[in-house]
N, C-alpha and C positions, 0 to 999 in steps of 0.2 A: 541815782539809780544805776547809771553806767558804772560807777565805781564799785557798787555792790555786786553787779553782775561780773565785772572783771575780777573782783576778789574771789567770788565763788568759782569762776573758771580757773583761776590760778591755783586756788586751794585744791580743786578737783584734780587738776593735772599733777600737782605735787603729790597728792595722796595716791593717785594711780601709779605714779613713778616709784613710790616708796613701797609698793607691794601690798598696800592696804586694800587693794581693790578686790581681793578674794580669789580663790581658786574654784572655778565652777565647772571644771572638766567632767565631774561626775554628776552634775545637776541635769535632770531630764530636759531642761530648757536650753542647754548648751549645744552649740553646733560647732563641730570641728570641720572647718572649711578645707583643711589640708591643702593650702595654697602651694602649688608646685614651685620649685626653685626659680623657674623662669618668671613666674608671676611676682615673686617676692622682690625681685630687683626693680619692679615698677611701682612699688608702694609709695604713694604720695602722702597718705594720711592714715594713721592708725590710732584708734581711741578705744580704751577699755576701762570702763568705770564700774566699780563694784559698790557694795553697800555703804561704805564710809563716804565716798564722794557724792553718791546719790542722796544720802541722808543730809549732808551738808547743803547740797543744792536745794533740797526740799525745805530746809530750815529757812533759807534766805528767800526762796521764791513764793512761799505760802501767801504772804500778803501782797507782794508786788506783782506776781505772775500766777494767779490762781489756776489758769488753764494749763500752764506748764507743770505746776505742782501736781495737778490731777493726773497728768500723763505719767509722771515719775512715781506716783503713789505706791503702786504695787510691783514696781520693777526692782529686782535685786542687782541687776547688772545690765550694762549696755556696751556692746562691742560694735565698732564701725571701722571698716577698712576700705580705702579707695586706692585703686590701681589705675595708672594712666600710662599711655604710650605703649600699649600692648601690640606687638606685631603679629602674633600668631593667635588671632581671635578664635579661629575654629578649634584649636586645641583647648582653649579656655572654656569654650562652650561645651565640649565633650567632657572635660573634667568636672565642670559644675553640674552638668546633667547627671553625672555619676554620683556627685554629692547629694543631689536631690533624690535620686533613687535610693541611696543608703538611708536618707532621712525617712522616706516613706516606708521602707522596710522596717525601720526602727519605731514606727508608730506615729510619725508626723503626718499631717494631712496637707496636701497641696490644695490650697483654697483659691488661689488666683494665679493665672499665667496670662500675661499680656504680651502680645507680639505686635510690633509696629515697625515694619520693614525689617532691618537687621537688628533692631533693639528688642530686648526681651526682659520682662520683669516677672519673677516668680516669688510668691509669698507662700510660706509653709507655716503651719501652726502645730504645736505639740499640745493636744488636748489633755486636760486633767480631769478631776472629779468635781461634781456639783457646780457645773457651769464655769469653772475656773480653768485656766490653762497654764502650762509650764513655760512657754516661750514662743517666740516668733523668729523666723528667718526670712530675710528679704535678699534676693539676689538680682542685681541689675546688671545686664550685659549689654554693652554697646560695642561697636567694632574695635575701638581702641581703649575702652575704659570698662572697669568692673567695680561695682560697689557691693560690699557684703555687709549686712546688718544682722545682728543677733540681739534680740531683746529677751532677757532672762527674767522670768517672773510672770505674774498674771497680767497678760497684755489685754487691756480693755479694747475689745473689738469695735466699740462705738467710737473710739478715739483713733482708729487706724490712720486716717488722713492726717490728723494732728501729729502723730508720731513721725510720719514720713516728712511732713513739712518742717518739723523741728530738726530733723536729721539732714535736711536739705536734699532729700531724695525725691526726684520728680516722678510721681505716678499719678494716673488719672484718679479722680474721686471714686472711691470704692466703698460700698456698704457691705458689711459682713454680718449675716444673721448668726447670733451666738448659739442658737439652738441647733441649727443644722450645719453650721460652719460653711454655708454656701455664700458665695460672693457675687455681687453684680456691680458693674461699672455704671456710673451716672453719666 
């Protein structure tokens, strides 16, 4: 099993590096985080997986990891960026609040904002038609770390906690009502 997961991960990384991940800049679920230059120098991790790597992952995970396969089922792309060692946290907070405002102005819904001391987690959803949605953005701000997540595709709201756990993003357990897009922490 570990060899299979390793092979899927390696293949996904290679496919993403080969440009097969797709260009989603015009997709309604895409988020342009516009990371300022000062933030870019602190990037510790960046991952962008499009349709080909996700299809490959689903192929191998269907039998072995049905929960993870369910999470990936309706996603077309996954983007995750982690920045560490940030010295000007207040500047990043202002920048990312501006990004959130732009998203809301563009039709995204802010469904969860959690503040815990100086830490802040924001979750935004881009609603679509017929109970489906186009994508989700998660912004995690800590004094010296920023995590940016963009899930493109129909994000299953009943699996929100599982998405965050698989991406190793720590957020409290949250239930999101798909009809009203209202969230409540458990």
